N, C-alpha and C positions, 0 to 999 in steps of 0.2 A: 503493499499499500504506500502511495507517495505521501510525503510530508504535507503537501498542499491539501490533499483530500482529507487527511486525518484533521487537519486544523479546520478545515470548513465544517466537517461533521462535529467537531468540538463546539464550534460556534452555533451550530444548529441545536446541539443539546442545551447550551446556555440560553438560547432563545426559548426552548421549552421550559427551562426553570423560571425564566422571567414571566412566561405567560401563566404559570401556576401560582405566582405570588398572591394575585387577588383572591384566589380560591383558598390558599393556605392561611391568608390573614383573617378572613372570614371564619374559617374553620378554628383557628386558635383562639378566637374571641368566644365561639360557642363553647369549646372545650374548657376554656378558663372559667366561664360562668358556670358550667356544670360542675367543675372541680371545686366550687366554692368561691369564686370570684378572684382567683389567683391569675397572675401573668403567665400564661402557658409558654412564653418564650424564655422564661427563666428556669424552665425544667425540660431537661433533655427528654424524659419519657413522655411528658404532655406534648412537647413539640412533635415528636414522632407519631403520637396518637392524632394530632391535628392534621399531619401529613397524611395518614391513612384515612381520615375522616373526609378529607377534601377530594380524594380520588373519585368516589361515587358521584360527587357533585360535578366534577369534570366530565365523567361519562355521560351523564344526564343532559348536560347543556349542549354537549357536542352532537346530540340527536336532532337539534333544532336550528343549528347555525350553519353557515357556509364553511364547514370545517374542511371538507374534502378539497375544494379549490384552493384554499389557502395552504393546506398541508402539501398538496401535490406541487404547487409552485415552489414552496420552500425545499422540498426533497429534490426537485429537478435542479435547483440552483445550488444546493450545498452538499448534497449526498451523492451526486454523480450517478443517479439511477437512470438507466435509459428511459426516455419519455414514453416509448411504446409500452413500457411495462406498466404504467400508471394511467388511470382513468381521468378524463377531462370533464369539466363541468360538475354541478352539484349532484349529490347522490339522489337517484331517482326512486329508490325503493327502501323500504325499512330494513332490509337485509344489508343493502349498502351503507345505509346510515349506521347500522350497528357496527359494521367493519370500520367505518371512519371514526366512530366513537372509541372503538378499541384502540385504534392508532393514536387518537389524540390523548387518551388516558396514558398509553405507553410512552409516548413522546414527552409529555409534561411531567409524568412521574419519574421517568428515568433522568430527564433533564434536570428536575430539582435536585435529585441526589448528585449528579455530577456537578451542578452549579455550586452546591453547598461544599463539596469536596474542593472545588477550584478556588473558593473564597478562603476556606480554612487551611488547607494543606500547604500551599506555597509559603505563607508567612511562617508557619512552624518549622517547615523544612529549612528555610533560609536561617532561622534562628539556631537550629540544631547544627547546621553546617558551619555556623560562624562561632560556635562555643570555643574551639581550640585557640582562635586568634582575638577574641574579645573577652578580656579577663573578667569583666562585670557579670557575663552571662554564666561563668562557671559557679557563681555564688547564688544563682537563681534556683529556688526550689520549686520544681515543676509539679510536685505533688503526685507523681505517678512513679511506682517503684521501678518500672522498666525504663525510665529516663534518669534514674539516680546517677549522679555524677561520679560516685565512688567506683563505678565499673570502668572508669578510664575517660579522659577527655576526648578520645578519638572514636569512641562508640557513638556519640551523638551525631557527628557528620555522617557516618554510615547509616543511621536511622534516617536522617534527612534526606540522603539520597534515595533510600528505599521508598520513603514516602513519595517523592517526586516520581520515581519509577512506577509506583503502585497507582498514583493518580493518572499517569499517562497510559498505563495498561487499561485502567477502568474506562477512561474516556474513549480510547480506541475501540475496545470491545463494545462499549455501549453504542458507539457510532456505527460500527459493523452490524450490531444486532438490529438497529433501526433501519439500516440500508437493506438488510435481508428481508425485514418484515414489511417494508413499504409496499413492494409488489403484491404481497399477500393481502394486506389490509386496505391499501389504496388502489389496487389494480382493477381493471374493468371487470364488471359482472357480466353474466351471460346477457342481461338486457342491455348493458353498455355496448357489448360486442355487436349485438344485433342492431342497435341503433347506428353504430359506426358503419356496419356493413350496408344498412339502408342508405345512409347518407353518401357512401362511396358509389352505391349503385344509382342513386339519383343523379350524382354528378356525372357518372359514366353516361347515363342515359341522356343527360342534357349535352354532353360533348358529341355523343353520336348524333344527336338530332342537329346539332350546329354542323356537323361534318356532313350530313345529308343536305342541309341548306347550301353549303359551299359547293358540293358536288353538282347539285341540281341547277343552281343559279349560274355558277361559272361554267360548267359543262355545256349547258344549253347555250349560253352567250358565245363561247368558243366555236361551237358548231355552227351556230347561225351566222356569226361574223365571218367565218371562214367561207361559207357558202356565198354570202353576200358580196365579199370581196372578190371571189372567183367569178361570180356572175357579172360584177361591174367591170372586171378586166376583160372579159370576153366581149362585153357590149361597148367598150370604151370608145371605139371609132364609129359605131353604128347608131347607137341611141343615147345621146347625152342626157335625156330626161330620165331614162331608166338608171343611168349611172348616179345621176343626183339623187334620185329615190333611194338607191342602194346605199349611197354614203350617209344619207340621213338616217336610214334605218340602222347602220352600223353605229353612228353616234348616239342614237337613242338607246340601242342596246347595251353599248358599253357604259353610258351614264347610269342607266338603271342598275347595271350589274355592279358598278363601283359602289353605288349607294347601298345595295344589299350586302356586298362584301365588308363595307366599313361597319355596318350594324353588326354583323356576325362577329367580326374581329374585335368590335367594342366589347361585346359580351364575354368573349374569351379573355380579353385583356383585363376587364374589371372583375371577372370571376363572380358576377352577381347573377344567379339563376332566377331572381324574383321576377323578371319580365322577359322570358326567353321569347315570347311572341313578338316583341319589338323587332326582331330580325325577320319576322315572316310577314312583312307588309303585303306582298302581292296576294290578291284574292281573286276568286272567280268572278266576283261581282264588278270589281273595279278594274281588273287587268287582263281579262280574258281576250277582249277585242284587240288589245295592243299585241298580245302574244300571237294571236293568229295573223296580224298584219305583218309583224316582223318575219314569221315563218314564210308567209306568202312572198315577201320581198326576196327572200333567200332562194326563190325558185320553185318551191314546193306548193302544189295546189292543195288547199284545205277547204273542204265543205263542211260547214258546221250546222248542226241542227240543235237548237237549244229549246227545251220545254221545261220552264220552272213550275209548271202545274199550277195549283190553286194559289201558290205563293205570288204569282204575278211577276215577279222578277228575282234575280239572285241576291239581292240585297236582304231578302228575308231569310237567307241561309244563316245558320249559326256560324260565327266567325271562324272557329277553328276548322269546321267542315269546308268552308269556302277557301281557306289557305291551303289545306291538304289537297283539295280537289284541284286547285290551280297547279301545284307542284306535280301532281299525277299527270295532268294534261301535258304540262311542260316536259316532263320526262319522256312521255310517249312521242311527242313531237321531236324531241332531241334524238331519239333513236331512229326516227324516220330520216332526219337530216344526216345523221352519221352514215346510215346504210343505203341512202339514196333510193328509198322505196316509197315514192309518192305515186299517185295522189292519195290524200287522206280523207276519210269519211269519219267525222267526229259527231257523236250523239251524246248529249247531256240532258238528263231529265230526272225529275222527282216522280217516284212511283210509291205505291204502297208496298210495305214490307210483309214478312211472313205473319206478323202481327198486325191486324188491320188498324190498330191505334198508332202504329208507328210508320214513319216514312224512310225511304232510302234514296240517296242520290246515286244514280247509275250513270257511269261514264264508259262509253264503247267507242273504241278508235280502231278503225280497220284500214288496211292498206295492203298493196301488192307485196309479195314476198321480196326480201332484200335483193338488190342488185349485185351480181358477182363482183368480187373485189376488183378484178382486172378491168371492170367496166366502170368503176367509180372514180370520182376525184378523191384526193387525200382528205380523210376525215379525222377529226379528233376521236380519240377512243375513251372508253368508260368500262363498264362491267358491274358497277355497283347500283345503276339507275333503277332497274326493275326490282332488286332486292330492297332499295330504299323505298320505292313506291309501296311494296308490300308491307314494309314496316309502318309506313304512314297510315295506311289503311287499318292495320291491326291495332294501332293506337285508338282508333275509333271504334273498334269492334267489327271492322269491315274485312273485305278481301280484295285481292287482286289476281286476276288470271291473265297469262300471256302465253301465246302459242298459235300454231297453225289452226285455222278455222275455215275449212273448205279450201278454196284457192286463194285465201287471203291470209294475212297475219292480223291477229286481233288482241287488243288489250282491253280488258273489261274489269272496271272497279266498282265495287258497291260500298257505299258509306252510309251507315245508319245515322239518322237524324234526330232520333228521340233522345231527349234529356241533355243535349249539348247546350253549353252556354253561348249566348249570342255575343 
């Protein structure tokens, strides 16, 4: 054990002794009154009785205060116990409070003993060590037979050195005891581990969700911009109006994508999951027409059939369903752009679900099979889009199917609408 570690653990013990003093002073007053109105501090037996009487009070008060957070902070700072061995936050159950109370009692009780020894032993040891060189001390009668000077003047220094060594060993041993007991009494309970696992899972789910946003937004933008630029290059000398339209579409696509990218990166940078939807701004109601227009400018024919049903328009959709539906449509169009498989027939409608009281948003997108690679322009690549679309639908209790359907390729998504927040 290093000297620095032992020193900090000693300080930690003395801190425990200082924290015990209010309890001890109260207990010694009570003990003195019960003993007939005497001062318990003047009697060693009564002082030890007051010390023993204050420990139950320490344990009881520890059940109701913020003991565990304070103790964990002190142990991490002074005892060099690995942080992952200790629990964060206040105790959430009576079992955890009981363990924290046991720690508090052990820390304060042991600390009081070491603190008392630290106050009493060094002066006595120094006096004994100085006996051979300070003549006046040789005439002092200490009152204890084992300190008698007639045993020889050099026995006292040896006793002083033994006292200092004993104090050091006691402090080191007590510090090691507390360091070993800290993970047992302040470590995470099963509930704490479960809460930590849930927090990590929630954080991972948020990061996966933001990764899907980056993939869908940036992947679609790159595919669209690549095709728009290629189309503009081919028409550069023949149709200036088409070139201007393609360049305007590229500008609009990149501007929107930069905005979405900035929102997602802002959430990752701030680490605040409270408003993850801030990065999910595009919705079916507000942005579908623009998405279709940009896809058409890239050279892909898209025929859209929209039927909001009794709702009248898409603004009546729940907000989260509208966002996820937009991303699913975007991913379907991205696949078409990548694989050169147009034209596209897109149908979006609200229909009755399996339960008549509930409704479902159905998205069906069909297009011819993909063009062979040797007949295509160079495209951006992906691989995670359809899996991400399935994960989006699953979050709402829906499903996504993608694969051959007759002589065409079909993407079909069903999103339940019942019970979603607007």
